[in-house]
N, C-alpha and C positions, 0 to 999 in steps of 0.2 A: 483425258485419254484413259483408256481400257486395260487392265490388265488380258496381255493377250492370252487367250487359252487354248489347247488343242484335246483331240482324243487324248493323248498320252502324255502333254509335256502342260505345266503351268508355268509359265514366263510371268518370275517376278517384278513389280514396279518400286524404282527405286526413286526418291528425291534428294537431291544436293540443297541443303538449308543453311544459310546465311545468318550468323548468332550474334546478338550484340555484344559481342566481346573482341578484345583484342587479336584477334586471330584471323592471319594470312588468308585462310582456308575456308571452304567448305565443308560441310558435312555430311554425310550421306543416310539415309534414313533409308525402311525400310515402308512404304506406304501399304497400310492395313488393305485388305480388299472391300470392304464397306465406302474407303475413303476413294477407291482409283477414279472415279467419276467426278471427284471433288478438286482435286488436288493437282493444280498448274502454276504458272509460272507467275511469280505475285501475291501468291496465296499468302495465308498468315497461316504458320502452323505451331504448334504447343508441341515440343521435343523434350524428351531426358538427355540431363547432359552432367555428367560426373554422378556421383552415389546418391542423391538425392536434392539435385535441382531442375527445376527446367524453366528454359525458356521461351519465349515467345521468336520464331525464327521464319525468317523471307525465303520463301520458294525462289531458287534460283536457277534449277534442271528438274526435270521429270525424265527419265531413262530408264532400260532394262541392263545397262551393265554393271553389274555386281562389283562389288569394291573389293579389293585386296582380299588372300586369303590371312586370316587373322585379325581381320577387322571387327569389333565388337559392334554387331548391328543391331539396333533397335529400333522397333516401330513409330512412328508418329503416335502422338498420344491425342491431341483434338485438331480436328479443322475448322475454327470460329466460323469460317464467312464459307457464304455462296458465292464471293467473285472476290478476284484478286483486291489489293488495298495500296500494290506499288504497281506503277506503268511499268512497261520496259523501257521506254526513255528515264525514268529516274532510276532504273537498275546502270544504264549504260552511264549515265551523269556521275551516280556515285561510284560506279569504276575508272573515269576520269580523275576524281578529286582524290581518291586513294591513290593513285600512281603518280599524278601531279604533286600532293602535298606530302607524298612517303609516309603515307598510315596507311591500316589496314579498313578494307570493305566494311568488316564490322564497327569499327571506329565509327565511321563515314551511316551506317545504318542505325547506331547508336544516336547519334547528333541527328537523323533527320527527322527519323519517328518520331510524333509526341509520345509521351509513357505511354499516356492513355490506349495505345492501339499495340504498347510491345507488354503486358503484364507479363511475369514471370512466377518464382513459387515463393511462398515462405516457411519456413521451418515451422510445424504445430506438434505440438505433444499430448501424448494420451496414457492414461494409468493402463500397465498393465491386467491384465484377469487375475485375480486369485493370488495377486501377490500379498504376502503378510508383511506387514513393519517390521523389518531390522530395528534392535534395539539400539544399534549402535550410529544411527544415522546424525548429520550434525545438522546442529538447527536451521541452518540455510537450505538443508534438504529438507527436514521434516516441515519445513514451513511453505516450502515448493508443495510438499506433496496434498499437505492438506491446503493449500488455494487451487492445486488443480480439482481437487474433487469438488470443487466447487463451480465448476463449469458444465454449461448444459453439453458443450462439443468442443472437441480440440481446442484449446486457445494457440497463440502463437508465442513465441518466447517472449516476446516485451509483452503481451498481454500478462504471462505469466508472471513475469516480474513486477510491473506493477500493483497486482492481486497481492501478490506476496510481499510486496516491499522492499525486494532485494534487488541487489544489482546483480551484474556480470554473472548470470546463470546458467553461464554456457558450463564451466566445469564440472558443475553442480549436475547439470543435468548427464555430461558422460558418465558421472560416479553411477545416478541412478539407472541408467539405461545398461551399464556391466552389471548393476544387482537386481537386474531383469523386472525392476519397478516401473519405470515407464518406457511408449516406444516414441521415436523420433520419425517424425514424416514429413513429405513436401507435400505442400496443397497448391495448385495454382490459383495465382489471382483471378479473381472475376474482372478486371483491366476497366475500361468504360464500353456498356453496353449502351442500344439506344432508351433512351427517355421513355417511359410509360406514363401514362397519365390517363386519370379515372375521369369517366365522361356520364353525364344524366341524361336518361332519358325516359321518354313517357312510358308506363307501362302499355303492353301488347292489348289490353282489357280495354284499353281508352282508345278507337281509331277515331272517332270525332266525339264535336261538339255536345252533341246531343247525350253521347256515353256519360260526359261530363259531372252533367247538370244533377243526378243524384247522390256523386261524390262530395259538390260542393253543400248539400243539405245534412250530410253528416258531417263534415269539417268544420259547421257555423258556433259547434261547442270548442273546439282546437284552432282559435283565430292566427296562432302564432305560425301554425302548420297552412294555414290557408294563403295567409301572407306569403309563404314562401312557393307554394305553390304555383300562385299567380304571378309571382315575381320569376317563376321557371318559365309559365307560356310567354309572357311578353320578351322575354329571352329571345328563345329556344323558336317560336314559332311554329308550333308542329305542326298545326293542319293547314299551313300556307306552301304552296310549291315552293316559295323561296326562300323559305324561313330555316333556320340553322339545325332545326330538328333537335339538337341537342346541344347543352354547357356543358364546361368542362365543370368538375366537381370544384374547384381551387377556385373559378371565378363567380360560379352561383356564389357559394359563400361568402365571398371579399365583395361582392357587390350588391346582395341581400340584406349583409350584415345577421343575417341567421347559425347557430349554431347547428357543429357535425348532430350534435344530438335531433335535432330538428328534421334535421337530411334524411337521420337514419327512422326516423318512426315513420318519414311517407315513405321508405321505402320497405320497410316492412308491413306496411297496409298495402303495399300491393299498387302505390299510385304511379311511384318513381321506379325505374332500373336502373344498376349501375354497371356500366361496362368499361373495363382497362382496355389498351391498346398503346403499340407503339406508334409516337408522333414525331412527326420530321420538325426539326429543331426550325425557328421561325430565322428569318434574315435578321441580322443585327439594327439595320433601318429599316425596317419595315414601312413604319407608321410617319418614319420620316418625308414632310413636303419639301418636294426637289423645287428648285429653281434655273432658269436657264443660266449654260455660263456668263460668264460674262462677257461683252465682247473687245477683243483685241486692240489698242492703241496702234496707231500705224507703225512705231518701231515693232512693237511685239510681233504684227501680222508679220511684215517684212524677215524676221526671224521664222516665226512658224513656218512661214511658203518656203524658205530656207533650208529648214530641218526636213521639210518633204522631200527637197526637191534632190539635197544630199543622199536621203534614204536609196534616192535610185540608185546611187553607185555605189554607196560606203556601207554596209548593215548597222555601223557604229559611228554616232556624231557624240560631238563635243557642243552643249549651249556654254558659251563664255559669256554670264551675262554677270552684269553690274550687281550689287546689293541692292535691293528695293525695284529692280529693274521689272517684276512680275512674269518670274520665270514658272511659277506654278501655273498661272493664268496659261501660260504655250501649252506647260504638260498637261493642263487637264483638256484642252485642245485636243491635242492628238490622241490622249486614252479616249475618247470618245468616239474619236475616229477609228482607232481600235475596234470599239466595239459595235458599232454600227457595219461594220465587216467581219463580224460574227468570230471576231476572236478575242482572248483574254487578256491582262496587262497588268502586271506588276511594277507596282512604286514601293522602291526600296529608299527606305531613311537609313541614317544612322546608330540611333539610338530611340528605344519603348519613348524614354520622355517625350519627343519630337513628336512622336505617332499622335501624341493628347491634341495641339491645337492643330494639326495637319490634318488629321480623322474628320472634324469636325465642316471643316475646309472643303473638301472632298466630299465628304455625305450630303450637304448643300445640296450639290449638282446630281451625286451619283446613286442616293438615296439607298436601297436594297438591294444595289447591282455590285455594291461595296462591302468588304470581306477585309476583317482584321487578323494581324497573326502576330502573334509576339510570345515571347516567355510569361511575359507578367499577364496573360490569359491563363483560366483553368484547367486541366488537364482535359477536361469534358469540353468546353468551347474550342479549343484547337483541334481534339479530335472532331467534333463537326465541321468546321472549316476543311479538313482535309478529304470529309466524308462529301459534303459538297459537289467541292470540284472532281470527285468520284463519278459525280452523277453526269452521263451522257446530256441525261435530255434536260439540263438545265441553261440556262439562257448566259451566256456569257458573262463571265465578272471580272471586277479587278480587284486585286489584293493590295492591301497596304501593308507592310511591313517592314522587319528588319530582316537582319541577313537570314535567318532561318527560314524565312519564306520561298527558299530558294528551292528550299526541299520537296516542298508542296507539289502534289500531282495534276499537274499541268498537261493540259492533250491538245488546247489551241490557243497556244501561246504566240502571241503577234507584238506585242511591246513589251520592256523592261526600263523605266525609269530607275535611273542611279541618282536621286538629289544627293547635295553635298558630299559629288563622288570624291574628293579630297579626304575626307572624314579618317581618320586613324581608327574610329571604333568599326569601321568595318571589317578589321580585322579582327578575327578568333585566335586568341593567344593558346588559352587552356580548355577545354580538354581539347584532343585531336577530333576533327582534322582539323589543324591549325589555319585556315584558308584567309585569303582575302576575299569578302562579299562581291566586292566590285570585279574584279576578274574574273570570277567564278563564275558572275551573271553574266560575261560576255561571251563565257562558253557556253551557258543554257543559251541563251539566247540564237548563239549559232546552231546547235543540236536541233531546238525547233525551226528554225527558218526563221526568227523571230528579228525585231531590229531594237538597236539598244541606243537609249538615251544618256549621255551621261550631263549632268548639271552641277554647275560651279559658280562663283564667283573668282573664287580662288585656286583652281586645278591644281591637282598634284603636279609635278613637273613631268612625270614620267605620261599621263596620258595628255599632256597641253604636246609635249613633243612629237607624241605617235601623231596628235592633229594638224601639227604644224610640220610635217615632213607629209602628210598625204594618205597616214594609215588610218585613220579616220576624218568624217567629213567633221567641218569648223564653223560653228556660227557664232557671230560676235554680236553681242547686246549690250550695250553702253548707257543707252539712257534709260534714267529711273523711271519709275509707276508714278503718273500725274505729272513731270517735269520738276519734280521734288528734288530741292538742290542738293550738294551733296554736301557733308559735314565739314565743318572748319576742324583742320587736324593740330593742334597744341604740342610742342614739345616740351618740357620740362626739366632742366638739369637739376636733379633735386642734389647734386652734389655741391653744388655752385650756389644753391637754395641754403642748403647748411653752412657753408662755408661764410656766405654772407651775413650767416644768422636771423635770416627771413622766415626759417624753418627749423625745427628744433630735431634731434638727433633720431628719436625713438618717432617723430610724428609721420601719420600715413598718409595723412595729406596734403598737398603744396599748399601754398596762398593761391595759385591761381586754379586748383581745382577747384577748394573751396568759394571761391568767388561765384564759379561755373554753377556749383549746385546752390549757394544760395540764389543767384537770379532766376536759375530753372522755378526753385519753388516759390520766388516771389512771382512768376507767372502761371504757376502751378501746372509745370512741365515734371517731368519723370527724370530718375539720375537710376544708371545703372553704372555697378562698381565690378571690377575684375579682378579678381587674384586667381590664380591658377594652382591653388593650394587651401586642401582643408583642414580642419583642425583651428585648434588657438594658435599653438605653439610649435613649430616641426621640431624644435630642441629644445628641451627642459635644462639646465645648469645650475648646478650648487654655487652657488655666489662666492664660500670660501675656499673649497678646494678646484672646484672647475669640474667636477664628478657629473658623466652624462647618464641616465639610466638607457640602455640599449637591451635591446632583444633575446629573449637567450636561445631563438632559434634562426634569429637571422641578425646579417650583418647590418644594422640600421637602427639608426636611435628611435625611439619612442615619439610618438607625438602626442602633445599634450590638447587633450578635447577639454574643453573646461564645462561645458552641459552636463559633460556626465563625470567631473572631474577625475577622470581614469587619463592613463597611458596607454596608447593602439600601438599596434602596427601595421601599418597600411599594406603588411607584404603577405602576412601568415592570419590576421586580423585578433591573433590574442591581446588578452588586453591586460591592465594589473592599474590599483589604486595610485593617486599621486604619495609617493611617502611623504609623511609628516618629520622625518629626518631623514639627511641623506647619510647613506650606509656607510659611505667613509671616513666622515666626519664629522659628524651626528650633527650638523648643523641644521637648521629651520628655515633656512631663506634660499629659495628659487626664485631664478629667474628664466624667461620663456628669449628663447634665439630666434629672431624672426617672426612670421604670423602669416596666417591663414586667417580664411571665410570667417570663421568665428570671430576673431578679434577684430577685424574690419567692422562687423558687424557690433558690438559692442560699444565700440569706441565710437562709431557712427550714430547709435542712441543715444550716447553721452552728449554730444555736440550738436544734436536734433534731438532734444526731449519730447518733440511734440508732435514729430514726423514719424508715423508708422515706417518701419524698417521689415522688409524681408529678405531672407537666405536662401539661394538656389544650388545646393552641391548634395551627393548622395546622403549626406548624415540628415541632411535637411528633407528629403522627401524621398523615401527608402520604398514607397509604393507610386504606381501612377495615378491612383487618387490623390495622394499629397502633392503631388507634383501640377498633377490641375488644378486644387486648391492656390497655389501659391499663383502657379500663374492667372488665374481667376482674379484673384483678388490684385493682383498690378495692372492688367488689361483692365477693370474696372473702376482703375482709381483708387482702390482702398487701401493700397501700398505706393510710398512715394519714392523710395527708396529701396532697391534689390541688388544685394550684394550676392556674387556665385563665380563659379568657377566656369571650365570651358562648355558644361550646361547652358551658356547665355546666348553661347553663340553659335548655334545650331538652328539655323533656319525660321529663329523665332519672328513674328509679327507684331510690333506693340506701336501704335499710331502714337502716342503722348510723351513718346522718350525726345528729351530736351539733352540730354548732357549723358556721355560715356567717360569713364575714367577707368585706363589701366593701368595699376598700381605700381607694378613693378616689369618692365619691356625686358631686362637684363635678365631676369631667372626664366620669362622665354628662349634666349639665345645662349645662355649657356649648358645647357641639354650636352651632353657630350653623345652625338648624336649626330649621323654625317645628313639628317634632314632637318636637325634644328632651326636653323633659318629661314625653311623653307615653312615651316609648321609655326613658327612665331608668326612670319608674315600674314600667313591662312587666320590667326587665330586672333590678331590686332584688326586686319580687315574685315572679318567677319565681325566681329564686338562692335567695330566701327559702324558699321551695316545696320546697328539696332538703331543707333542718332538719327533724327530728324526726318521720318520713312514716311510724310504726308507734304505739307506744302508749308513747313518750318524749315528753316536750315537747323542742323545740331552742332552739337562742340563735342569735340571729342577730348580729351585730355592725358598723354601717354608721361607718363613721368620714368625718368631713367638719368645714367650715371653719365651715359655716353649719347648726348645727341645727334653728332655727327657720324654715328654709325648708321653707314650706307642703307641699309635695310629700315633705317627708321626715316630716312627720306624717303624710302619709294614709298614706305607708306604713308607719307607723310602728303606726298603727290597720287595715291592711288594708283602708281606706277607697276602694276602687274609686269608689264611685259620685258620692260630692264632689269626687275627681278630676276624674271626667269632667264632669261638670255645671260645674266650673270654669274646665278645657279647652276645652269646648263654647262657652261664653258668650263667652269670649276668641275662638273662632275664628268667633264669630257679627261679633264688635265689626270686628275686620279683615278678613273675609271671607275665610277660607280653607276647605279644606275638614272636614266634608262641608256646606258652603254656597255651594261652587262649586268649577267641576272646574277643575283644575289641569294647565298645557302647557308645562314647559320647551322651549323651542326651544336646540340647544345647535350652537352655531358652532365649526369647527377650522381651523386653516388655520398653515402654518410660520412664513411673513411676520407679524409682527407690527401693521403697518401697514392690511395688505391686509385681515386680518381685522378691526378696527377699521372700514373703512370698509364692508364687508360687511353688518356687525352693524348699525351707523346706518342703511344700506341698508334691509335688511330689517325693521326696525322702522317704518323711516319708511314705509314699503309695507301695513305691516300695522296702523299706528294709526288711520286712519281707522274701521276697520272694529271698532275695540277702543280705544275711548277710555280710558276708565275702568280696565279691569282688563290693563294692559300697562306690565310695569316692566323698565327696562334701554332695549339694553343694561349687560349688568355685569361683570366679572370675579369670576368666584368664588372663593373663598379660595386654590384652589389653580389658577393660572391658566394652567402648562403641563404638559404633560403627555406624556411619550414626543415629544420637541420640537416638539409643536403647540401653539399658542396659544390660549388657548377664551374665549369670551366668551356670556353666556346670554341668553335674553329671558325671561323667566317672563310667561305668559298666562292672568289668569282668567278664566276660560271661565263664564256666568252659567247656572244650571241648566236657564232656560229657553231657551236657545238652541239650536238643532238641531246635534247633533254635526256631522252629515254636511256642513253649510253651513260650520262652522269648519275640519274637513281639507279641502274643496276650496279654500276659501283660501287658506292655508299650502302646499297643493301646487302651487298656482297659482304665489305669490312664489318656492316652491323652485324649481320649473322655470325660471323667468324670470330668476332670479339666479347659478344654474351658470356659465353662458356668459360671462356678463362675470368671473367671477373663476377663475381657473383655480388648480385643486389645494384649493379650498373643500368642506369637509365637513361636511355637516347632517345632523344627526338628532334625535329625540324623544323624550322623556321624557312618556310622558301619565300621568295621575295619579298 
């Protein structure tokens, strides 16, 4: 857009810029004359904010309306791109997410755009010209000045701290600035720039083979240079019309085994030339040999055709498929249909860990059309996926990733697959936006006119209810792939076992589970043991006085991790060594109460010393590489026994698993949450589905003290429908989702009395609008985390009440409350 000029009047151009900060509004900046043709909606711009900070913002609007009088107008600093990096459809999606989940557009932008595409500023320090050192400087200040003099260019504060060998340098720098000794400025970070690579070409003096003959006569006494030149000619084929003409410097040195000095010598002789240029990133699976998608079985084919028919009348369809029924194959066929129609597809998975195995399966069919996107990638890798989707000339691609993939710049989105749609991992808890990826995916599909397919063996009750009442399409697939028989479910009453002394009080494995494991090992089959608690012992207790170490910052006991020999808080992450003596009575005797995956691993290793045991939890696999290693070892049979948390339940496919053991079903059902029984059923059904996934029947042993519990009987008979019917009737009776919408208002403050007063004030102002559906304020089970006390208010919103009215009321009270309670933090959990 041009600056509008006339012979007498200059009309100034302004841009409203969204910053990655928790603020509700955009900020208006002046567009410099030399940027008037560049700045458009969706462009990145680097703008000053505050005294010494620069941020990368997104242009939301370009206009000629001057800001209000007194507005401190600043110019845009840099416009780094020639074209927008955010599409209009993305901006609409961000607005919806900020409105629905009660956060700010800046928070959505901060979560949506990868860090490599939104560089901000960093503080740099430089010496003042002509400063004469004062004799009264502190040792820390003098060390800072001495270190500063050694830098060729102004360093960042962190670099200066490392060079000077001091910490917390900011107060000292403030003093030095006041003394006139140093300047502190803001410098915009480079961010992720397009990758540049050096290529090797034959010099222009050698246009044909004849011109090279005299050169080889001169190189006979430089045999190494001659070999490198011959290797280059063989790789580049510069005299062939079909030749590459050039080779990357990195590739040439790697394949020839030559040193950089040899290449430099040929360049100095004028034989070869070096050319540096920007290179487009290559697709991740460029060289992958692809295979045709496997044909569907008759049951899968029927489900596939039913889904396609459902999409004619319903934009959303639920595929309720039994474990090991081959839902992924159906997804693949639908994805290929979408690609053939010239549109893009998004395949959502609940966690990074699950993408590892699933990506390999998809890449075998999709090859370079498959893109992977999650937070385990580097900033550059994520930025490259983003840029590839911005290219309008690229062929339709399939993105497989976790919830952050929803924010990518799709322009031809035709299908969204939400696999394991029931998984709680789809919910983003912190920071804002606190969204549910499944629900957000449905809105994204609606905005693009795409179809959404939800897949699960144990759908969430909300999704199942909407499918059963006709809001979504519903397709059921009950036949397991390859006619694999359903595993045998064995319920073991551990209380009765201990009463009859067939099982020691502190034993982890019942006789039935031991027998099943022994049988599986004898047959060369594998075992999975499920315990949804990590660490060695959730509680450590002094044997003499009963003292229990607790976190100083959270209202929880510390979990003992034996491999680290430390007590760890699973809420704030702080840790400390296990004391040698009890702080209360000076006793040296500790005992662990309860057990986690570490203890299970230790005891299994002691029971089966000749068997290799693996562990799959967030302590054992902190990186995607470690996760792949654990899975690979188990898949190839190097590990016979695998112990893990709910990471085991998420769609993994192992062919040799004969036994699955659920060590404590009671702990899954006793969580204080109205969804506890639903999630317990889902976890047990999902982990049971890992057993007997080929042609041999598996065994699932569930240890419990209440084997007659109806939920366990439904698990034993794989009766999802009865479970859903009973729990939905209970939800209707007590008015819980799907019969209402839930909004939890969470208030935090360092002072408990101030927090209690603020929470009561909020509830009183809200109560006239919600007389029946307001519960609280109340303290949650963990009422203090990271030194902040917590109070919650639960709001049950009738389905007939307009959501916009509710949001406006909440935000009005929110804004009115904050000035009266300094330090109060409020956020919302919607649905």
